N, C-alpha and C positions, 0 to 999 in steps of 0.2 A: 516331642517337645512342641508345644503349640506356638504358632507364629502370631505375633501381635501386630495387627495392621495399624499403621499410623498414617496421618495425612497432615498437610499444611492448611491451617485454618486461616481463611482470607476474609478480612472485613475492613478493607481500606475505604475511607470516605471518599467519594468521587471528587469532592471539593478540596482544594488545597487548604483552605481555611474553612473548617466545618460549619461555621455560622454564616458563611456567605456562599451564594450560588456560583460565583466566579471569583478567581480563576478556578478551573477544574484541571485535574491531573491529565485528562485526555488532551486538552488544549496545550498544556505545558509540554507534553511529550511530542506533539506536533511541532512546537516551536524548537525544541531541542533537536529533533530530527532534521528540520529545515536548516538550522544553523550548521550542524555537523555535515550534512550532505552538501551544503553550499561550500563549506570550507574545503571539503575533499575535491569538489569540482574545480574550485578556484586554484587549488594546488596543481591540478592537471593543466588548467588553462595557462598558468604561469610557466610551467615546465615546457609548454608548447609555444610560448612566446606571445600569449594574448594578455591584454590588460583586464583588470577587474571591471572597468567600465563596460566592457563587452558582455560581461556575465550578469551584472546587476539588473539591467532591464529585462534580460531573458528570464532570470529567476523570478522576478515579480510577475511577468506574463504567465509563466508556467504555473505558478502557485495559484493565481486567480482562476485560470482555466481548469486546473486539476481539482480545486475545491468545488467549483460549479459542476464539473463533470461527475465528481463523486456524489454530490448531493442529488443531482438529477438521476444518476444511476440507481441510487437507493429508492428514489420515488418511483421510477418506472419499472425497475427490475424486481423490487421486493414488496412495495406497498402501494401500488397504484389504486387499489380498491379504496384505501383510506384517503389518500391525497386527492383523488378525483372528487371527493366530497368535501374536502377541506383544503382547497388550493392555496389559501393564504399561508398555511403552515409549511409550504415548501420553503418559504422565507423563514429566517430564524426568529419568528414571533408566533404568539398564540393570542387569539382574541377572545376565546371563550374558556372558562366563565368570565375571565377578565384579561386585560392585556398583560402579556408577559413576554419578555425576551428569553427565548429558550436556547438559542444557539442551534447549530445543526445537529439534530438528534439522530441522524442516520447518514452515513457516508459509505459508498460502495467502491471498493478498490478498482473494480473493472471499469466503472464509469470514470474514476480518477485518471486511469491510464489513457482512456479515449480523450478526455478533456485535455490532458497534458499534451498529447500528440496534436490535437487541433490547435492548441495555443502555440505550439512550436511552428505549425504551418502559418498561423497568422503573423507571428513574430518575424518569420523568415520571408515574408512576401517581398519586402523591399531590400533586405540584406543579401538575399541570394547566396547564403552560405550552404555548405554541403550538409544536407539534411541527415544523412547517415552518420557523418562525423559528429553532429550535434547530439543525436539521440544516443550514440554510444556513450558519450560522457555523462549525459543526464541519467542514463540507466544506472550507472554506478552510484551516483548520489541518491537516486530514487530508491534503490535497495536499502540503503542506510535509513532513509526516512521511513520506509515501510516497516522496518523493525521497531522503530519507536512508536509508530501508530499502533501496532499490535501490543506493545508494552502499555500504551494508554488504555487499550481495551481490557488488559489484565487488571489495571488499577481501577477500572470502572466495573469490574465483575460482569463483563458482557462478552458475547460470542463464546460462551462456555463450552467445554467438552462434555463428552458422554461419561457416564459413571464408570469407574475403574477402581481396582484395588492395588494399583501400583504404588510403591512407597513414596513417590513424588506427587501423588494426587493432591489436588486442592479442594477444600471444602469452601465454596463461595457462599458464605453465611448470609449475604444479602439476597441470595437466590433460593437456596434450600440447604439441607444438611447432608447432601450426598457427596462423597469424594468423587472428583471428576478429573479427566485429563485437563491439564492447563494448556489447552490448544493454542491460546494466544501466545504463550511463552514459546511453544514449539515453533510457531510461525516467525516470531521475532528472531529466534536463533537462526532459523533457516535464512531469513532475509539478510542478516548480518554476514553469514557465511557466504551467501551468494554475492553480496557486495564485495567481500574480500577476494573471492575468486575472480570476479570481473576486473577488479582493480589490479590484481596481480597479472592478469592476462594483458591488460593495457600496458603495464610496466614492461612485460617481457616481449610482447609482440607489436604493440602500438598499431600503426597504420598498415603493417604487413598483413593483417587479417583482412583488410578491406573494410571500407566504411559500411557500417550497419551490422557487422557480424556480432559484436559485443551486445548490441541491442537485441538482436534475434535470440542469442543465447540467453540473455537476461529474461526475455519473455518466456522461453521454454522452461528455465529453471524456476522462476518465480511462480508461474502458474501451474507447473507440474507439482511443486510442493503444496500449493494451495489446493489442487485437486485431491491430493493424497490425504492431507490433514483434515479435509472436510469429512472424511469417513469417521474421524474421531470427535466431530463437533455435533452438538445439538442443532437441529434446524432452526433458522432464525425466524421464519414466518410459517404460519399454519399450513398454507397450501403446499409447502415442500414435503409434507408428510405423505402425500399421495404420489410423489415422484420417485422414480428409481434412483436418479441422481438429483442432488439438490441444486438450487439455482447457481450457487457459487461454482459447482463443478461443471454445469452446463455452459456457463459463460467462459470458463477457463479453457475448454476444449478448443474452440476456434482460435483463441489467442496462442495456445501452444502450437497449433498447426501453422499459424501465421509466423511465429518465431522460427519454426523449423524451415519454412519456405524462405524466409529472409536469409537465414544462414546458408541454405542451398544456393540461392541466387548469388550471394556474395562470393562463395567459393568458386562459382563458375566464371567469375570475372577475374581478370588479372589483378593481383593485389596492388594497392596504391601506396607506394613508398614515397614519403616526403612530398606528397601531393598537395596542391593548393587547396586550402579549405575555403 
């Protein structure tokens, strides 16, 4: 009996309203992820006796730094050859052949993580809160956001997977007619599972783990899945074709090692129970 291969044909318009450039599904998924991640962190804050006022200014700071870091990460890690010749396009505008507001057409998750951590350092300069406590909670919400960002990539038919004949393959008609791994969907599911695992760990263990442990574990899990899923993705830029590992994998390795080191350091210290934040 001959097996008939089927695939999911995907041709979603990146714009929510097809006749308009904005809003776009990618931006909408960012917004949904931010709102849901914020709500989850707020729930944690309230259960630990903190007000929403303490979270609002932190959330704004983290988002600004994360977006800037993600944008600069894309510019320097993936496409410096182009942006070094067109520096104005690092901003969300284009001057040639005519002025156009483009939005950020490239964001790198590794740069976003670095930006968020720097934003947290800036936020915490005067407040002097426990940095490990803060990043533990933010990592849970960040994993939820990461899943929706990848869902936005799926809706944009970008960061596509390699060809496959698996029954759940997607044919991204805006790219070509090949059935491919829906790598964006794989990552979205992994992000949400990781967020659930970290949240359940916070519920069951809380501060008994020591400040920073959830953050370290989150780095390991998030960037380990990123490293592995990259094997199923097409390279994003041409220079990666000459590399044994692509840029996403190369950047993930030190972050995985950093997360493992943070976990190790945390477990060597006496757990902090009901400690002052």
